[in-house]
C-alpha positions in Angstrom: -23.9 7.4 -2.1 -21.8 9.1 -4.9 -19.5 7.5 -6.8 -15.8 7.7 -5.9 -14.6 10.3 -8.7 -17.8 12.4 -7.7 -16.2 13.1 -4.4 -13.8 15.6 -6.4 -16.4 17.8 -6.9 -18.4 17.8 -3.5 -18.0 20.7 -1.5 -16.4 19.8 1.9 -19.5 20.2 4.1 -21.5 17.9 1.8 -18.4 15.4 1.5 -18.4 15.4 5.2 -22.1 14.7 5.5 -21.8 11.9 3.1 -18.7 10.3 4.8 -20.3 10.1 8.2 -23.2 8.7 7.0 -21.3 5.9 5.2 -18.9 5.3 8.4 -22.3 4.8 10.6 -23.5 2.3 8.0 -20.2 0.6 8.1 -19.8 0.6 11.6 -23.1 -1.2 12.1 -22.6 -3.9 9.2 -19.1 -5.0 10.9 -20.3 -4.5 14.6 -22.8 -7.2 13.8 -20.4 -9.4 12.0 -16.8 -8.9 13.1 -16.0 -10.5 16.5 -12.6 -8.9 16.9 -13.7 -5.4 16.0 -17.0 -5.6 18.0 -14.8 -6.8 21.1 -12.5 -4.0 20.8 -15.1 -1.1 20.3 -17.7 -2.5 22.8 -14.9 -2.5 25.4 -14.5 1.4 24.7 -18.8 1.7 25.2 -19.4 1.7 21.5 -22.5 -0.1 20.5 -24.0 -1.1 17.1 -24.7 2.8 16.5 -22.1 5.6 16.7 -22.0 9.4 17.1 -19.7 11.6 15.2 -17.8 12.4 18.7 -17.4 8.9 19.2 -15.3 7.9 15.8 -12.2 7.8 17.7 -13.5 4.9 19.4 -13.8 3.0 16.4 -10.0 3.1 15.4 -7.8 0.2 15.9 -4.0 0.3 15.1 -3.3 -0.9 12.0 0.0 -2.5 12.6 -1.2 -4.3 15.5 -4.6 -5.7 14.1 -2.9 -7.3 11.2 0.1 -8.9 13.1 -2.2 -10.1 16.0 -1.6 -13.5 15.1 2.0 -13.2 16.3 0.8 -12.7 20.0 -2.1 -15.4 19.3 0.1 -18.1 18.2 3.1 -17.0 20.3 5.3 -17.1 17.0 6.1 -14.9 14.0 5.8 -18.1 11.7 2.0 -19.0 11.1 3.2 -22.0 9.1 3.6 -23.8 12.2 0.0 -23.7 13.5 -2.2 -23.6 10.2 -5.7 -24.4 12.0 -5.2 -21.7 14.7 -4.1 -19.1 12.0 -7.6 -19.8 10.2 -9.3 -19.4 13.4 -7.4 -15.8 14.0 -8.4 -15.1 10.2 -12.2 -15.8 10.8 -12.0 -13.4 14.0 -10.8 -10.6 11.8 -13.3 -11.0 8.9 -17.0 -9.6 8.6 -18.0 -12.6 6.3 -18.6 -16.3 7.5 -15.4 -18.3 7.0 -16.1 -22.1 7.6 -13.3 -23.1 10.4 -14.2 -26.6 10.1 -12.5 -26.7 7.0 -9.3 -25.9 8.3 -9.0 -29.8 9.5 -8.3 -30.3 5.7 -5.0 -28.5 6.3 -1.6 -30.1 7.1 -0.2 -29.8 10.6 2.3 -27.6 9.6 3.9 -26.0 6.3 7.4 -25.5 5.2 7.0 -21.8 4.3 4.3 -19.2 5.1 3.9 -19.0 1.2 3.0 -22.8 1.1 0.2 -21.9 3.9 -1.1 -19.0 2.3 -1.8 -20.8 -0.9 -3.1 -23.9 0.9 -5.9 -21.5 2.6 -6.5 -19.6 -0.6 -7.2 -22.7 -2.0 -9.3 -24.1 1.0 -11.6 -21.1 0.2 -11.4 -20.8 -3.2 -15.4 -20.5 -3.4 -15.2 -17.3 -1.6 -12.4 -15.7 -3.9 -10.0 -15.0 -0.7 -6.6 -13.6 -1.6 -4.1 -13.0 1.2 -1.8 -9.9 0.6 1.1 -8.9 2.9 3.0 -5.9 3.8 6.6 -5.6 2.9 7.7 -7.8 6.0 11.3 -6.3 6.3 11.1 -7.1 10.2 10.4 -10.5 9.6 6.9 -10.3 10.8 4.3 -10.0 8.1 0.9 -7.9 8.2 -1.6 -10.6 6.9 -4.3 -9.0 5.1 -7.5 -10.7 3.5 -9.3 -9.5 0.4 -12.1 -11.0 -1.7 -13.2 -10.4 -5.3 -15.2 -7.5 -4.1 -12.5 -6.0 -1.9 -10.1 -6.4 -4.3 -12.3 -4.5 -7.1 -13.2 -1.8 -4.8 -9.5 -1.0 -3.8 -8.6 -1.2 -7.3 -11.1 1.4 -8.3 -10.0 3.5 -5.5 -6.3 3.4 -6.3 -6.9 4.1 -10.1 -9.5 6.7 -9.6 -7.1 8.7 -7.6 -4.1 8.3 -10.0 -6.3 9.5 -12.8 -7.5 12.4 -11.2 -4.1 13.7 -9.5 -1.9 12.4 -12.4 -4.0 12.2 -15.4 -2.8 8.5 -15.8 -5.3 6.0 -18.0 -5.3 3.3 -20.4 -3.2 5.3 -23.1 -0.1 4.9 -20.7 2.3 2.2 -21.0 2.7 1.3 -17.2 6.2 0.1 -16.3 6.3 -1.4 -13.0 9.7 -1.9 -11.2 8.7 -5.0 -9.4 7.9 -8.7 -9.7 5.0 -9.8 -11.5 4.3 -12.4 -8.8 4.2 -11.1 -5.4 2.0 -10.8 -2.1 3.2 -7.6 -1.2 0.3 -5.3 -1.5 1.5 -2.6 -3.9 2.6 -5.1 -6.3 -0.8 -7.0 -6.1 -2.5 -3.7 -6.6 -0.6 -2.9 -9.7 -1.2 -6.3 -10.9 -4.9 -6.6 -10.1 -5.7 -3.1 -11.1 -4.4 -3.4 -14.7 -6.5 -6.4 -15.0 -9.7 -5.5 -13.6 -9.8 -2.0 -15.5 -8.6 -3.9 -18.8 -5.9 -1.4 -19.3 -3.9 -4.6 -20.6 -6.0 -4.6 -23.6 -4.9 -1.0 -24.8 -1.4 -0.4 -23.3 1.6 -2.2 -22.5 2.2 -3.3 -18.8 5.8 -4.6 -18.0 7.1 -5.8 -14.8 10.6 -5.5 -14.9 12.0 -7.7 -11.7 12.5 -11.1 -13.1 12.0 -13.0 -9.9 9.2 -13.6 -7.6 8.8 -11.9 -4.1 7.4 -14.5 -1.6 7.3 -13.8 2.2 9.6 -16.2 3.0 12.4 -14.8 0.4 11.6 -11.2 1.4 12.2 -12.3 5.2 15.4 -14.2 4.6 17.1 -11.5 2.3 16.2 -8.5 4.7 17.8 -10.6 7.3 15.7 -9.4 10.4 14.0 -12.8 11.4 15.4 -16.6 11.0 13.8 -19.7 11.9 15.3 -21.6 14.8 17.9 -24.4 15.0 19.9 -25.5 12.0 17.3 -24.4 9.6 17.6 -20.7 10.6 21.5 -20.9 10.7 21.4 -22.2 7.2 18.9 -19.4 6.4 21.3 -16.7 8.0 24.8 -18.1 7.1 24.1 -19.7 3.5 20.6 -19.0 1.8 20.8 -15.0 2.7 24.4 -14.7 1.6 23.4 -16.4 -1.7 20.5 -14.3 -2.2 22.4 -10.9 -1.6 24.8 -12.1 -4.1 22.7 -13.3 -6.6 20.5 -9.9 -6.4 23.4 -7.9 -6.8 25.4 -9.9 -9.5 22.3 -11.0 -11.6 19.2 -9.6 -10.6 20.1 -6.0 -10.7 21.4 -6.1 -14.2 18.2 -7.9 -15.5 16.0 -5.1 -13.9 18.0 -2.2 -15.4 18.3 -4.1 -18.9 14.3 -4.9 -18.9 13.5 -1.7 -17.6 15.5 0.2 -20.2 14.1 -2.1 -22.9 10.6 -1.4 -22.0 11.2 2.5 -22.3 12.6 2.1 -25.4 9.4 0.2 -26.7 6.9 3.1 -25.3 9.2 5.7 -26.8 9.3 4.0 -30.4 5.5 3.5 -30.1 4.9 7.2 -29.0 3.0 6.0 -26.0 3.3 8.2 -22.7 4.9 6.0 -19.7 4.1 5.7 -16.0 7.5 4.2 -14.6 6.9 3.2 -10.9 9.3 1.7 -8.6 11.5 2.1 -5.2 13.9 4.7 -5.1 17.0 2.8 -5.2 16.0 0.8 -8.0 15.1 3.7 -10.1 18.2 5.4 -9.1 20.3 2.7 -10.8 18.1 3.3 -13.9 18.6 7.2 -13.7 22.2 6.7 -13.4 22.5 4.5 -16.5 20.6 6.8 -18.3 22.3 9.9 -17.5 25.6 8.0 -18.6 24.3 7.5 -21.8 22.9 10.9 -22.6 19.3 10.4 -21.1 16.1 9.6 -22.7 13.1 11.6 -24.1 9.5 10.2 -23.7 6.1 11.1 -25.2 4.4 13.8 -23.6 2.3 12.8 -20.5 4.9 10.4 -19.3 6.1 10.6 -15.7 7.9 8.8 -12.7 6.4 7.6 -9.5 8.6 6.6 -6.4 7.2 4.6 -3.6 8.0 2.7 -0.4 10.6 5.2 1.1 14.2 4.2 1.7 14.5 0.5 3.6 18.5 0.5 3.6 21.5 2.4 4.1 22.2 4.2 0.7 24.7 6.9 0.0 22.2 9.1 -1.8 19.3 11.1 -0.7 15.5 10.8 -2.1 15.9 14.5 -3.1 19.3 13.6 -5.2 17.7 10.4 -6.7 14.6 12.5 -8.0 16.5 15.3 -9.2 18.6 13.0 -11.3 15.7 11.1 -12.7 14.4 14.3 -13.7 17.5 15.2 -15.8 17.6 11.4 -17.1 14.2 11.3 -18.2 12.5 14.2 -20.1 9.8 15.0 -22.4 9.8 15.8 -26.1 10.2 19.3 -25.1 13.3 18.7 -23.3 11.8 19.6 -20.1 12.3 17.1 -17.0 9.6 14.4 -16.3 7.4 15.0 -13.4 8.8 12.7 -10.5 6.6 12.6 -7.7 5.9 10.2 -4.6 3.2 8.0 -3.5 2.2 7.7 0.3 0.3 4.5 1.2 0.4 1.4 3.5 -0.5 -2.1 3.1 -3.2 -2.0 5.6 -4.9 0.9 3.5 -7.2 0.4 0.5 -6.3 4.0 -0.8 -2.9 5.9 -1.7 -2.1 9.5 -1.6 -0.4 10.9 -4.6 1.6 13.9 -4.9 0.6 16.9 -6.6 2.6 19.5 -8.6 2.9 21.4 -5.2 4.3 18.5 -3.6 1.5 18.0 -1.1 0.1 14.3 -0.8 -3.5 14.4 -1.4 -5.8 11.9 0.6 -8.5 10.8 -1.6 -11.7 12.7 -1.0 -13.7 9.5 -0.1 -11.5 8.8 3.1 -12.4 10.4 6.2 -9.0 11.7 8.1 -7.9 13.4 11.3 -4.6 13.7 13.3 -4.4 12.5 16.8 -2.5 13.5 19.9 -0.6 10.9 21.9 -3.9 10.3 23.9 -5.6 9.4 20.6 -7.6 12.5 20.5 -8.3 14.5 17.5 -6.4 17.6 17.1 -8.0 20.9 16.4 -7.2 23.4 13.7 -6.7 23.1 10.0 -2.9 22.6 10.0 -1.8 20.1 12.8 0.9 17.7 13.4 -0.2 14.2 14.8 -0.9 10.5 14.4 -2.8 10.0 11.2 -6.1 8.4 11.5 -8.6 7.3 8.9 -11.8 5.8 8.3 -12.6 4.4 4.8 -16.0 3.3 4.4 -16.2 3.3 0.7 -13.0 1.9 -0.4 -12.4 -0.5 2.2 -15.0 -3.1 0.8 -17.0 -5.3 3.5 -14.5 -7.8 4.6 -13.2 -5.8 7.8 -13.9 -2.3 9.3 -11.3 0.0 7.6 -10.9 2.6 10.5 -7.4 2.7 11.8 -4.9 4.8 13.7 -1.7 4.8 12.1 2.1 5.0 13.3 2.7 7.8 10.9 3.3 11.3 12.4 2.1 13.8 9.7 1.3 17.3 9.2 -2.3 17.2 7.9 -3.9 20.2 6.3 -7.6 20.5 6.1 -8.7 17.4 7.7 -12.5 16.5 7.4 -13.7 18.3 10.4 -11.4 21.3 10.0 -11.5 22.6 6.6 -10.4 26.1 6.0 -10.7 27.6 2.4 -7.7 29.8 3.0 -5.5 26.6 3.2 -6.6 24.9 0.2 -3.8 23.5 -1.7 -2.7 25.8 -4.4 -3.0 23.1 -7.0 -6.9 23.6 -6.8 -7.7 20.5 -5.1 -9.6 21.0 -1.8 -9.3 17.6 -0.2 -7.4 17.0 3.0 -3.2 16.7 2.1 -0.2 16.0 3.8 2.8 18.4 3.8 5.9 16.8 2.1 8.8 15.8 4.2 6.3 15.7 7.2 5.8 11.9 7.3 7.6 10.1 10.1 6.9 6.6 11.5 7.6 6.6 14.8 7.7 3.0 15.7 7.7 0.0 13.3 9.8 2.1 11.1 10.9 -1.1 9.1 7.1 -1.4 8.1 6.6 1.9 6.4 5.9 1.2 2.7 6.4 -1.6 0.8 7.8 -1.0 -2.8 11.5 -0.4 -1.7 12.0 -4.0 -0.6 10.6 -5.8 -3.6 
């Protein structure tokens, strides 16, 4: 099987053959080991082997799969039923998870963070790590990774970013996010720079001076509270304090630490990747504009992610335009300001090319589906994005998902048209800009903007 980076050089037909073989092998592996997956696809008439025309039958709805504990437990608060949570996790995974160990857990935990930390300690020998979605609805997506899955996902992210944006160890990385968080985007940033040993060659800075544990995010976003007096305290006292503290203290610290990190990189002559949510980056851009802007070394760029999670008076296009005026290269030209499309459930991200298109990594097989989950025919179609990720997903669970995102997909794997190849030169499938719309669970689109 080719290395991930080799897929960029494979002709589309050969790439499809490699991916279909890998999907069939991944399906057989997970079918034999993953009880939740096997029950789902077996009910659709799929056995241990799968034909290409059966690929849609392998798809599960990503948001439902990783929030399935809510229906099973009857509550969005897993910390109230720790042993049943372990049982649910064991059914979702394709590696043996000794359920009997759950007897060592307490009957309940004060917070979701406390429970997840306890489960990780209980299965420390397996190297389990539980990451979450942004949880802006108050209901978290819970996903498990082990050491292998984390490393595979990390290499997938950083292979794509190196190819599309030419980001490498020569860059200083400035993440406008907390150093400690379970949110998937933050964890990938932290694990990636460590696994790839970028920190030994470049500066890696996290400019949000607070942790972003699930309970803090849940209360601050104000969608879901506990019942009774505790919930009343969360809503009437704790949330108000969090909102005040973030506005009065944290925002100024984020701004100051980000500007200081940019200045250090400029002085050292290192190119910079500045990555953050639109709202946080807008505050930085407006400050820089008010002080004459800043010129950064060649190769620097700004990346936005997470979408808009709150009412905000300025549009994404306005924010990006001002960022390009606030941060320029040594030649005086605006730095590239590009977006990242991804989701917590995926072990890949699509980075915008110079044409504005979001390129799906070529080791991910994609299609657009109609309302009846049938693949749409044609090389330029609008439908629900579905993906099969047999290489970047690791071996913990089958990464075959139908998303809630309606997109305009060009050159899906089974419908490549050379005439529609992106003008940037890449022949991988891509999503057209301004076409991505989450039609349900809109509060869960992305993750970076809530940190």
